[in-house]
PyMOL Python script that loads the backbone (N, CA, C, O; Angstrom):
from pymol import cmd

cmd.read_pdbstr("""\
ATOM      1  N   MET A   1     -33.437 -12.804  36.122  1.00  0.00           N
ATOM      2  CA  MET A   1     -32.133 -12.217  35.908  1.00  0.00           C
ATOM      3  C   MET A   1     -31.234 -13.167  35.107  1.00  0.00           C
ATOM      4  O   MET A   1     -30.459 -12.722  34.261  1.00  0.00           O
ATOM      5  N   ALA A   2     -31.337 -14.453  35.371  1.00  0.00           N
ATOM      6  CA  ALA A   2     -30.510 -15.430  34.662  1.00  0.00           C
ATOM      7  C   ALA A   2     -30.877 -15.478  33.185  1.00  0.00           C
ATOM      8  O   ALA A   2     -30.004 -15.605  32.327  1.00  0.00           O
ATOM      9  N   VAL A   3     -32.173 -15.377  32.888  1.00  0.00           N
ATOM     10  CA  VAL A   3     -32.620 -15.396  31.490  1.00  0.00           C
ATOM     11  C   VAL A   3     -32.054 -14.195  30.744  1.00  0.00           C
ATOM     12  O   VAL A   3     -31.616 -14.325  29.601  1.00  0.00           O
ATOM     13  N   LEU A   4     -32.060 -13.045  31.371  1.00  0.00           N
ATOM     14  CA  LEU A   4     -31.514 -11.839  30.753  1.00  0.00           C
ATOM     15  C   LEU A   4     -30.011 -11.974  30.521  1.00  0.00           C
ATOM     16  O   LEU A   4     -29.514 -11.543  29.480  1.00  0.00           O
ATOM     17  N   ALA A   5     -29.290 -12.551  31.448  1.00  0.00           N
ATOM     18  CA  ALA A   5     -27.843 -12.749  31.294  1.00  0.00           C
ATOM     19  C   ALA A   5     -27.550 -13.714  30.157  1.00  0.00           C
ATOM     20  O   ALA A   5     -26.645 -13.465  29.360  1.00  0.00           O
ATOM     21  N   VAL A   6     -28.302 -14.818  30.065  1.00  0.00           N
ATOM     22  CA  VAL A   6     -28.108 -15.798  28.990  1.00  0.00           C
ATOM     23  C   VAL A   6     -28.421 -15.157  27.641  1.00  0.00           C
ATOM     24  O   VAL A   6     -27.694 -15.363  26.670  1.00  0.00           O
ATOM     25  N   ALA A   7     -29.499 -14.384  27.581  1.00  0.00           N
ATOM     26  CA  ALA A   7     -29.871 -13.714  26.336  1.00  0.00           C
ATOM     27  C   ALA A   7     -28.781 -12.735  25.909  1.00  0.00           C
ATOM     28  O   ALA A   7     -28.492 -12.612  24.719  1.00  0.00           O
ATOM     29  N   THR A   8     -28.180 -12.046  26.859  1.00  0.00           N
ATOM     30  CA  THR A   8     -27.105 -11.102  26.545  1.00  0.00           C
ATOM     31  C   THR A   8     -25.887 -11.829  25.999  1.00  0.00           C
ATOM     32  O   THR A   8     -25.274 -11.365  25.037  1.00  0.00           O
ATOM     33  N   VAL A   9     -25.530 -12.945  26.587  1.00  0.00           N
ATOM     34  CA  VAL A   9     -24.381 -13.725  26.114  1.00  0.00           C
ATOM     35  C   VAL A   9     -24.651 -14.268  24.717  1.00  0.00           C
ATOM     36  O   VAL A   9     -23.776 -14.206  23.853  1.00  0.00           O
ATOM     37  N   VAL A  10     -25.835 -14.795  24.486  1.00  0.00           N
ATOM     38  CA  VAL A  10     -26.191 -15.327  23.163  1.00  0.00           C
ATOM     39  C   VAL A  10     -26.161 -14.215  22.121  1.00  0.00           C
ATOM     40  O   VAL A  10     -25.669 -14.420  21.012  1.00  0.00           O
ATOM     41  N   TRP A  11     -26.674 -13.058  22.461  1.00  0.00           N
ATOM     42  CA  TRP A  11     -26.668 -11.916  21.543  1.00  0.00           C
ATOM     43  C   TRP A  11     -25.225 -11.497  21.224  1.00  0.00           C
ATOM     44  O   TRP A  11     -24.899 -11.230  20.067  1.00  0.00           O
ATOM     45  N   ALA A  12     -24.365 -11.440  22.245  1.00  0.00           N
ATOM     46  CA  ALA A  12     -22.976 -11.026  22.040  1.00  0.00           C
ATOM     47  C   ALA A  12     -22.236 -12.025  21.156  1.00  0.00           C
ATOM     48  O   ALA A  12     -21.492 -11.622  20.261  1.00  0.00           O
ATOM     49  N   VAL A  13     -22.427 -13.312  21.393  1.00  0.00           N
ATOM     50  CA  VAL A  13     -21.770 -14.341  20.574  1.00  0.00           C
ATOM     51  C   VAL A  13     -22.255 -14.250  19.127  1.00  0.00           C
ATOM     52  O   VAL A  13     -21.452 -14.330  18.198  1.00  0.00           O
ATOM     53  N   GLY A  14     -23.548 -14.085  18.937  1.00  0.00           N
ATOM     54  CA  GLY A  14     -24.079 -13.944  17.573  1.00  0.00           C
ATOM     55  C   GLY A  14     -23.532 -12.711  16.878  1.00  0.00           C
ATOM     56  O   GLY A  14     -23.209 -12.760  15.691  1.00  0.00           O
ATOM     57  N   LEU A  15     -23.426 -11.613  17.598  1.00  0.00           N
ATOM     58  CA  LEU A  15     -22.895 -10.383  17.014  1.00  0.00           C
ATOM     59  C   LEU A  15     -21.439 -10.555  16.599  1.00  0.00           C
ATOM     60  O   LEU A  15     -21.040 -10.101  15.527  1.00  0.00           O
ATOM     61  N   VAL A  16     -20.650 -11.202  17.438  1.00  0.00           N
ATOM     62  CA  VAL A  16     -19.233 -11.438  17.110  1.00  0.00           C
ATOM     63  C   VAL A  16     -19.111 -12.321  15.869  1.00  0.00           C
ATOM     64  O   VAL A  16     -18.265 -12.062  15.013  1.00  0.00           O
ATOM     65  N   ARG A  17     -19.929 -13.343  15.761  1.00  0.00           N
ATOM     66  CA  ARG A  17     -19.883 -14.218  14.580  1.00  0.00           C
ATOM     67  C   ARG A  17     -20.236 -13.471  13.303  1.00  0.00           C
ATOM     68  O   ARG A  17     -19.577 -13.639  12.277  1.00  0.00           O
ATOM     69  N   VAL A  18     -21.272 -12.650  13.367  1.00  0.00           N
ATOM     70  CA  VAL A  18     -21.677 -11.872  12.192  1.00  0.00           C
ATOM     71  C   VAL A  18     -20.572 -10.902  11.787  1.00  0.00           C
ATOM     72  O   VAL A  18     -20.279 -10.752  10.601  1.00  0.00           O
ATOM     73  N   MET A  19     -19.968 -10.251  12.759  1.00  0.00           N
ATOM     74  CA  MET A  19     -18.908  -9.288  12.454  1.00  0.00           C
ATOM     75  C   MET A  19     -17.693  -9.975  11.835  1.00  0.00           C
ATOM     76  O   MET A  19     -17.085  -9.442  10.907  1.00  0.00           O
ATOM     77  N   ARG A  20     -17.337 -11.149  12.340  1.00  0.00           N
ATOM     78  CA  ARG A  20     -16.191 -11.875  11.775  1.00  0.00           C
ATOM     79  C   ARG A  20     -16.479 -12.341  10.358  1.00  0.00           C
ATOM     80  O   ARG A  20     -15.610 -12.262   9.489  1.00  0.00           O
ATOM     81  N   ARG A  21     -17.685 -12.824  10.118  1.00  0.00           N
ATOM     82  CA  ARG A  21     -18.050 -13.278   8.774  1.00  0.00           C
ATOM     83  C   ARG A  21     -18.020 -12.111   7.797  1.00  0.00           C
ATOM     84  O   ARG A  21     -17.509 -12.241   6.685  1.00  0.00           O
ATOM     85  N   ASP A  22     -18.566 -10.972   8.210  1.00  0.00           N
ATOM     86  CA  ASP A  22     -18.562  -9.800   7.345  1.00  0.00           C
ATOM     87  C   ASP A  22     -17.135  -9.325   7.079  1.00  0.00           C
ATOM     88  O   ASP A  22     -16.833  -8.898   5.965  1.00  0.00           O
ATOM     89  N   GLN A  23     -16.260  -9.390   8.068  1.00  0.00           N
ATOM     90  CA  GLN A  23     -14.872  -8.960   7.886  1.00  0.00           C
ATOM     91  C   GLN A  23     -14.162  -9.871   6.886  1.00  0.00           C
ATOM     92  O   GLN A  23     -13.374  -9.399   6.066  1.00  0.00           O
ATOM     93  N   ALA A  24     -14.438 -11.177   6.953  1.00  0.00           N
ATOM     94  CA  ALA A  24     -13.829 -12.111   6.002  1.00  0.00           C
ATOM     95  C   ALA A  24     -14.308 -11.801   4.587  1.00  0.00           C
ATOM     96  O   ALA A  24     -13.523 -11.861   3.640  1.00  0.00           O
ATOM     97  N   ASP A  25     -15.590 -11.472   4.435  1.00  0.00           N
ATOM     98  CA  ASP A  25     -16.120 -11.118   3.117  1.00  0.00           C
ATOM     99  C   ASP A  25     -15.470  -9.840   2.593  1.00  0.00           C
ATOM    100  O   ASP A  25     -15.141  -9.751   1.410  1.00  0.00           O
ATOM    101  N   VAL A  26     -15.286  -8.860   3.462  1.00  0.00           N
ATOM    102  CA  VAL A  26     -14.669  -7.598   3.061  1.00  0.00           C
ATOM    103  C   VAL A  26     -13.216  -7.829   2.666  1.00  0.00           C
ATOM    104  O   VAL A  26     -12.760  -7.274   1.667  1.00  0.00           O
ATOM    105  N   ASP A  27     -12.481  -8.634   3.426  1.00  0.00           N
ATOM    106  CA  ASP A  27     -11.082  -8.919   3.095  1.00  0.00           C
ATOM    107  C   ASP A  27     -10.973  -9.627   1.748  1.00  0.00           C
ATOM    108  O   ASP A  27     -10.103  -9.301   0.941  1.00  0.00           O
ATOM    109  N   ALA A  28     -11.851 -10.591   1.505  1.00  0.00           N
ATOM    110  CA  ALA A  28     -11.830 -11.309   0.230  1.00  0.00           C
ATOM    111  C   ALA A  28     -12.146 -10.359  -0.922  1.00  0.00           C
ATOM    112  O   ALA A  28     -11.523 -10.448  -1.979  1.00  0.00           O
ATOM    113  N   TRP A  29     -13.096  -9.459  -0.735  1.00  0.00           N
ATOM    114  CA  TRP A  29     -13.436  -8.505  -1.784  1.00  0.00           C
ATOM    115  C   TRP A  29     -12.275  -7.565  -2.056  1.00  0.00           C
ATOM    116  O   TRP A  29     -11.966  -7.278  -3.212  1.00  0.00           O
ATOM    117  N   ARG A  30     -11.621  -7.077  -0.990  1.00  0.00           N
ATOM    118  CA  ARG A  30     -10.493  -6.166  -1.164  1.00  0.00           C
ATOM    119  C   ARG A  30      -9.356  -6.826  -1.927  1.00  0.00           C
ATOM    120  O   ARG A  30      -8.743  -6.202  -2.793  1.00  0.00           O
ATOM    121  N   GLU A  31      -9.071  -8.087  -1.611  1.00  0.00           N
ATOM    122  CA  GLU A  31      -7.999  -8.795  -2.309  1.00  0.00           C
ATOM    123  C   GLU A  31      -8.327  -8.962  -3.791  1.00  0.00           C
ATOM    124  O   GLU A  31      -7.434  -8.869  -4.634  1.00  0.00           O
ATOM    125  N   SER A  32      -9.577  -9.203  -4.113  1.00  0.00           N
ATOM    126  CA  SER A  32      -9.949  -9.388  -5.513  1.00  0.00           C
ATOM    127  C   SER A  32      -9.959  -8.071  -6.279  1.00  0.00           C
ATOM    128  O   SER A  32      -9.781  -8.063  -7.497  1.00  0.00           O
ATOM    129  N   GLN A  33     -10.164  -6.955  -5.578  1.00  0.00           N
ATOM    130  CA  GLN A  33     -10.243  -5.654  -6.230  1.00  0.00           C
ATOM    131  C   GLN A  33      -8.904  -4.911  -6.249  1.00  0.00           C
ATOM    132  O   GLN A  33      -8.777  -3.905  -6.948  1.00  0.00           O
ATOM    133  N   ALA A  34      -7.928  -5.371  -5.515  1.00  0.00           N
ATOM    134  CA  ALA A  34      -6.676  -4.646  -5.331  1.00  0.00           C
ATOM    135  C   ALA A  34      -5.910  -4.540  -6.639  1.00  0.00           C
ATOM    136  O   ALA A  34      -5.449  -5.547  -7.175  1.00  0.00           O
ATOM    137  N   LEU A  35      -5.776  -3.345  -7.144  1.00  0.00           N
ATOM    138  CA  LEU A  35      -4.934  -3.020  -8.288  1.00  0.00           C
ATOM    139  C   LEU A  35      -5.158  -3.948  -9.477  1.00  0.00           C
ATOM    140  O   LEU A  35      -4.207  -4.468 -10.061  1.00  0.00           O
ATOM    141  N   ARG A  36      -6.422  -4.148  -9.827  1.00  0.00           N
ATOM    142  CA  ARG A  36      -6.710  -5.025 -10.959  1.00  0.00           C
ATOM    143  C   ARG A  36      -6.182  -4.463 -12.260  1.00  0.00           C
ATOM    144  O   ARG A  36      -5.833  -5.227 -13.161  1.00  0.00           O
ATOM    145  N   ALA A  37      -6.114  -3.150 -12.382  1.00  0.00           N
ATOM    146  CA  ALA A  37      -5.709  -2.539 -13.642  1.00  0.00           C
ATOM    147  C   ALA A  37      -4.201  -2.602 -13.851  1.00  0.00           C
ATOM    148  O   ALA A  37      -3.731  -2.454 -14.979  1.00  0.00           O
ATOM    149  N   LEU A  38      -3.444  -2.819 -12.793  1.00  0.00           N
ATOM    150  CA  LEU A  38      -1.997  -2.858 -12.910  1.00  0.00           C
ATOM    151  C   LEU A  38      -1.523  -4.294 -13.101  1.00  0.00           C
ATOM    152  O   LEU A  38      -2.060  -5.210 -12.479  1.00  0.00           O
ATOM    153  N   PRO A  39      -0.527  -4.498 -13.949  1.00  0.00           N
ATOM    154  CA  PRO A  39      -0.017  -5.859 -14.122  1.00  0.00           C
ATOM    155  C   PRO A  39       0.714  -6.318 -12.863  1.00  0.00           C
ATOM    156  O   PRO A  39       1.303  -5.511 -12.144  1.00  0.00           O
ATOM    157  N   ALA A  40       0.669  -7.583 -12.614  1.00  0.00           N
ATOM    158  CA  ALA A  40       1.352  -8.131 -11.442  1.00  0.00           C
ATOM    159  C   ALA A  40       2.856  -8.087 -11.665  1.00  0.00           C
ATOM    160  O   ALA A  40       3.340  -8.410 -12.750  1.00  0.00           O
ATOM    161  N   GLN A  41       3.582  -7.692 -10.648  1.00  0.00           N
ATOM    162  CA  GLN A  41       5.034  -7.678 -10.747  1.00  0.00           C
ATOM    163  C   GLN A  41       5.569  -9.015 -10.262  1.00  0.00           C
ATOM    164  O   GLN A  41       5.154  -9.517  -9.217  1.00  0.00           O
ATOM    165  N   THR A  42       6.482  -9.583 -11.018  1.00  0.00           N
ATOM    166  CA  THR A  42       7.044 -10.876 -10.643  1.00  0.00           C
ATOM    167  C   THR A  42       8.343 -10.722  -9.871  1.00  0.00           C
ATOM    168  O   THR A  42       8.847 -11.699  -9.318  1.00  0.00           O
ATOM    169  N   GLY A  43       8.885  -9.534  -9.823  1.00  0.00           N
ATOM    170  CA  GLY A  43      10.137  -9.309  -9.111  1.00  0.00           C
ATOM    171  C   GLY A  43      10.324  -7.836  -8.858  1.00  0.00           C
ATOM    172  O   GLY A  43       9.409  -7.039  -9.064  1.00  0.00           O
ATOM    173  N   PRO A  44      11.508  -7.473  -8.413  1.00  0.00           N
ATOM    174  CA  PRO A  44      11.753  -6.049  -8.169  1.00  0.00           C
ATOM    175  C   PRO A  44      11.752  -5.271  -9.483  1.00  0.00           C
ATOM    176  O   PRO A  44      12.061  -5.824 -10.538  1.00  0.00           O
ATOM    177  N   PRO A  45      11.405  -3.994  -9.415  1.00  0.00           N
ATOM    178  CA  PRO A  45      11.383  -3.207 -10.652  1.00  0.00           C
ATOM    179  C   PRO A  45      12.781  -3.092 -11.244  1.00  0.00           C
ATOM    180  O   PRO A  45      13.781  -3.074 -10.526  1.00  0.00           O
ATOM    181  N   ARG A  46      12.826  -3.015 -12.560  1.00  0.00           N
ATOM    182  CA  ARG A  46      14.108  -2.881 -13.255  1.00  0.00           C
ATOM    183  C   ARG A  46      14.632  -1.472 -13.086  1.00  0.00           C
ATOM    184  O   ARG A  46      13.859  -0.519 -12.986  1.00  0.00           O
ATOM    185  N   ALA A  47      15.947  -1.343 -13.055  1.00  0.00           N
ATOM    186  CA  ALA A  47      16.568  -0.026 -13.013  1.00  0.00           C
ATOM    187  C   ALA A  47      16.515   0.559 -14.423  1.00  0.00           C
ATOM    188  O   ALA A  47      16.818  -0.127 -15.398  1.00  0.00           O
ATOM    189  N   GLU A  48      16.137   1.805 -14.520  1.00  0.00           N
ATOM    190  CA  GLU A  48      16.065   2.448 -15.823  1.00  0.00           C
ATOM    191  C   GLU A  48      17.244   3.386 -15.975  1.00  0.00           C
ATOM    192  O   GLU A  48      17.624   4.081 -15.032  1.00  0.00           O
ATOM    193  N   THR A  49      17.811   3.404 -17.145  1.00  0.00           N
ATOM    194  CA  THR A  49      18.941   4.282 -17.414  1.00  0.00           C
ATOM    195  C   THR A  49      18.684   5.035 -18.708  1.00  0.00           C
ATOM    196  O   THR A  49      17.919   4.597 -19.568  1.00  0.00           O
ATOM    197  N   ALA A  50      19.336   6.166 -18.818  1.00  0.00           N
ATOM    198  CA  ALA A  50      19.264   6.959 -20.048  1.00  0.00           C
ATOM    199  C   ALA A  50      20.664   7.494 -20.331  1.00  0.00           C
ATOM    200  O   ALA A  50      21.341   8.011 -19.442  1.00  0.00           O
ATOM    201  N   GLU A  51      21.067   7.363 -21.545  1.00  0.00           N
ATOM    202  CA  GLU A  51      22.382   7.883 -21.937  1.00  0.00           C
ATOM    203  C   GLU A  51      22.292   9.395 -22.087  1.00  0.00           C
ATOM    204  O   GLU A  51      21.370   9.909 -22.719  1.00  0.00           O
ATOM    205  N   LEU A  52      23.251  10.103 -21.504  1.00  0.00           N
ATOM    206  CA  LEU A  52      23.293  11.559 -21.607  1.00  0.00           C
ATOM    207  C   LEU A  52      24.327  11.976 -22.632  1.00  0.00           C
ATOM    208  O   LEU A  52      25.368  11.339 -22.791  1.00  0.00           O
ATOM    209  N   THR A  53      24.019  13.054 -23.320  1.00  0.00           N
ATOM    210  CA  THR A  53      25.006  13.623 -24.243  1.00  0.00           C
ATOM    211  C   THR A  53      26.042  14.379 -23.424  1.00  0.00           C
ATOM    212  O   THR A  53      25.864  14.599 -22.226  1.00  0.00           O
ATOM    213  N   ALA A  54      27.124  14.771 -24.081  1.00  0.00           N
ATOM    214  CA  ALA A  54      28.186  15.513 -23.392  1.00  0.00           C
ATOM    215  C   ALA A  54      27.634  16.835 -22.846  1.00  0.00           C
ATOM    216  O   ALA A  54      27.972  17.238 -21.733  1.00  0.00           O
ATOM    217  N   ASP A  55      26.788  17.504 -23.628  1.00  0.00           N
ATOM    218  CA  ASP A  55      26.205  18.773 -23.175  1.00  0.00           C
ATOM    219  C   ASP A  55      25.305  18.564 -21.951  1.00  0.00           C
ATOM    220  O   ASP A  55      25.320  19.376 -21.026  1.00  0.00           O
ATOM    221  N   GLU A  56      24.531  17.492 -21.945  1.00  0.00           N
ATOM    222  CA  GLU A  56      23.666  17.209 -20.805  1.00  0.00           C
ATOM    223  C   GLU A  56      24.492  16.890 -19.558  1.00  0.00           C
ATOM    224  O   GLU A  56      24.157  17.337 -18.462  1.00  0.00           O
ATOM    225  N   ARG A  57      25.569  16.120 -19.722  1.00  0.00           N
ATOM    226  CA  ARG A  57      26.441  15.821 -18.580  1.00  0.00           C
ATOM    227  C   ARG A  57      27.073  17.089 -18.035  1.00  0.00           C
ATOM    228  O   ARG A  57      27.171  17.257 -16.819  1.00  0.00           O
ATOM    229  N   ALA A  58      27.508  17.994 -18.925  1.00  0.00           N
ATOM    230  CA  ALA A  58      28.117  19.252 -18.481  1.00  0.00           C
ATOM    231  C   ALA A  58      27.087  20.116 -17.746  1.00  0.00           C
ATOM    232  O   ALA A  58      27.408  20.730 -16.728  1.00  0.00           O
ATOM    233  N   ALA A  59      25.857  20.167 -18.254  1.00  0.00           N
ATOM    234  CA  ALA A  59      24.817  20.956 -17.604  1.00  0.00           C
ATOM    235  C   ALA A  59      24.494  20.375 -16.223  1.00  0.00           C
ATOM    236  O   ALA A  59      24.297  21.123 -15.265  1.00  0.00           O
ATOM    237  N   PHE A  60      24.441  19.055 -16.123  1.00  0.00           N
ATOM    238  CA  PHE A  60      24.160  18.422 -14.842  1.00  0.00           C
ATOM    239  C   PHE A  60      25.302  18.687 -13.854  1.00  0.00           C
ATOM    240  O   PHE A  60      25.058  18.968 -12.681  1.00  0.00           O
ATOM    241  N   ALA A  61      26.536  18.596 -14.329  1.00  0.00           N
ATOM    242  CA  ALA A  61      27.685  18.871 -13.463  1.00  0.00           C
ATOM    243  C   ALA A  61      27.645  20.320 -12.978  1.00  0.00           C
ATOM    244  O   ALA A  61      27.987  20.592 -11.827  1.00  0.00           O
ATOM    245  N   GLY A  62      27.231  21.256 -13.842  1.00  0.00           N
ATOM    246  CA  GLY A  62      27.107  22.654 -13.443  1.00  0.00           C
ATOM    247  C   GLY A  62      26.054  22.834 -12.357  1.00  0.00           C
ATOM    248  O   GLY A  62      26.252  23.607 -11.420  1.00  0.00           O
ATOM    249  N   LEU A  63      24.929  22.119 -12.479  1.00  0.00           N
ATOM    250  CA  LEU A  63      23.895  22.186 -11.446  1.00  0.00           C
ATOM    251  C   LEU A  63      24.395  21.629 -10.111  1.00  0.00           C
ATOM    252  O   LEU A  63      24.125  22.185  -9.047  1.00  0.00           O
ATOM    253  N   VAL A  64      25.118  20.534 -10.195  1.00  0.00           N
ATOM    254  CA  VAL A  64      25.647  19.933  -8.966  1.00  0.00           C
ATOM    255  C   VAL A  64      26.595  20.904  -8.283  1.00  0.00           C
ATOM    256  O   VAL A  64      26.539  21.080  -7.067  1.00  0.00           O
ATOM    257  N   ARG A  65      27.468  21.534  -9.064  1.00  0.00           N
ATOM    258  CA  ARG A  65      28.399  22.514  -8.478  1.00  0.00           C
ATOM    259  C   ARG A  65      27.640  23.690  -7.896  1.00  0.00           C
ATOM    260  O   ARG A  65      27.974  24.164  -6.809  1.00  0.00           O
ATOM    261  N   GLN A  66      26.613  24.175  -8.609  1.00  0.00           N
ATOM    262  CA  GLN A  66      25.843  25.336  -8.150  1.00  0.00           C
ATOM    263  C   GLN A  66      25.141  25.020  -6.826  1.00  0.00           C
ATOM    264  O   GLN A  66      25.182  25.827  -5.898  1.00  0.00           O
ATOM    265  N   PHE A  67      24.507  23.869  -6.733  1.00  0.00           N
ATOM    266  CA  PHE A  67      23.803  23.521  -5.510  1.00  0.00           C
ATOM    267  C   PHE A  67      24.784  23.132  -4.408  1.00  0.00           C
ATOM    268  O   PHE A  67      24.498  23.339  -3.229  1.00  0.00           O
ATOM    269  N   GLY A  68      25.911  22.582  -4.769  1.00  0.00           N
ATOM    270  CA  GLY A  68      26.919  22.197  -3.778  1.00  0.00           C
ATOM    271  C   GLY A  68      27.560  23.411  -3.129  1.00  0.00           C
ATOM    272  O   GLY A  68      27.942  23.350  -1.961  1.00  0.00           O
ATOM    273  N   ASP A  69      27.688  24.521  -3.863  1.00  0.00           N
ATOM    274  CA  ASP A  69      28.289  25.739  -3.313  1.00  0.00           C
ATOM    275  C   ASP A  69      27.421  26.329  -2.212  1.00  0.00           C
ATOM    276  O   ASP A  69      27.943  26.912  -1.261  1.00  0.00           O
ATOM    277  N   GLY A  70      26.117  26.189  -2.323  1.00  0.00           N
ATOM    278  CA  GLY A  70      25.213  26.762  -1.327  1.00  0.00           C
ATOM    279  C   GLY A  70      25.230  26.028  -0.004  1.00  0.00           C
ATOM    280  O   GLY A  70      24.792  26.581   1.004  1.00  0.00           O
ATOM    281  N   ARG A  71      25.717  24.813   0.026  1.00  0.00           N
ATOM    282  CA  ARG A  71      25.724  24.013   1.258  1.00  0.00           C
ATOM    283  C   ARG A  71      26.991  24.208   2.082  1.00  0.00           C
ATOM    284  O   ARG A  71      27.017  23.837   3.256  1.00  0.00           O
ATOM    285  N   SER A  72      28.006  24.760   1.517  1.00  0.00           N
ATOM    286  CA  SER A  72      29.289  24.877   2.230  1.00  0.00           C
ATOM    287  C   SER A  72      29.224  25.936   3.311  1.00  0.00           C
ATOM    288  O   SER A  72      30.212  26.167   4.008  1.00  0.00           O
TER     289      SER A  72
END
""", "prot")
cmd.dss("prot")
cmd.show_as("cartoon", "prot")
cmd.util.cbc("prot")
cmd.orient("prot")
């Protein structure tokens, strides 16, 4: 019975070591593969703006009024 218990403990320890080693390999692979096609960002994304013409501003204001009326 003691031999069987020792063998079980040795098997469990070996299994845990193999699983941890494999997990470290998987983590390293994931880090190397993560978003390789995208450039690395060095900071927060820049805010983008676009200048609107007077007609575009008027159309946007009309939409805001139209949607605002439905909420009252």
